[in-house]
N, C-alpha and C positions, 0 to 999 in steps of 0.2 A: 719790457725787459731791456730793449735796446737803449732806451733813454737812461736807464740805470747804469748800463755799461759805459755810455758816453760821459755821464757825470762822474762815474767812478774813475775812468781813465783821465779825466780832467784833474781830479785830485791827485792821482799818481803822478801826472805830468808836473803839477805845481810842486810836489815834493821833490821831484827830479830836478826842477829848476833851482830849488833851494840848494840841493847837493851840488849842482853844477857851479853855482855862484860860490859856494863854500870851497870847492875844489881849487878855484883860481884866486881865492883870497888868502890872507895870511893865516887865518884860523881854519882848522880842519873840522869837519862835521864829525859827530860821533858815529861809531860803527853801527850802532843800533838804528840810526836813521836810514842808513843804506840798506840794512836788513829789512826794515819795515817797507821801504820803497820796493825792494825786490819781491818781498812776499806779497804785497798788494798787487804788483804787476803780474805775478804768477797766478794769483787768485783770479785776476781779471781775465787771463788767458783761459782758465778753467771755465769761467762763466761764458766766455765767447764760444768755447767748444760746445757747451750745453746749448747755447742759442743756435749755433750753426747746425747742430745735430737734429734739432726739431723743426727747423724751417723747411717749408716745402717750396718756397720761392727763392729769390736771390738771397745770397748771404754775403757778409763782409769778409770773404776768405782772404782777399789781398791784405786787409788790415790785420787779420790774424797772423798771416805769414810774416809780415813786417814786424809785428810786435814780438813774435817768436824769435826772430833774428835779433831783435834788440835785447830780448831776455838772454840769449846765448852770450852776447858781448858783455852784458851786465854781469852775468855769472862768472865770466872770465876775469872781469875786474875785481869781483868779490874774492875769488880764489887768490888772485895776485895780492890783494890787500891782506888776506889772512896769512899768507906765507911771507909777508913783509917784503915783497918784490915790487919794483916799480913797473908799471905797464905804460906802453907808449900812449901819448895823448891822442893819437889817431884812433885808438880803440874807443876812447871816450867819445870822440866826435862821430864815429860810426854808430855807436850805441844811441847817441842823441839823434842822428839822422834817421836811423831805422825807426826809432820810437816816434819821432815827430811825423814821419811819413805814415806810420800805422795809425796814429791818432787822426791825422788829416783824412785818410781814407775812411776811417770810422765815422768822422763827422760828415764827410761827403755822402756816405751810404745812408746815414741817419737823416740828413736833410733832403736827400734826393730820392 
């Protein structure tokens, strides 16, 4: 199950990379792409909760907490987009930093 979660979050991260590139380019990504990215990320958090709940040994709790923080920042960006308000770019960079750190710790847990 952990291998599935790692591959799953790799796909979510690649979709996030696409959104990140589109954010700084002249063309904007469609809103549905961001919705899919967020929904997949939230589903991944649910899968991680299930994995952590049934493990008797070590769990990737650091990864879960970092990915949860990334979700909160992403949800804030989503709400700002829906209300047609601009959000500071630092919010985007914090979202990316938390997400990359969470995926890093997930890979570290998976490999180690």
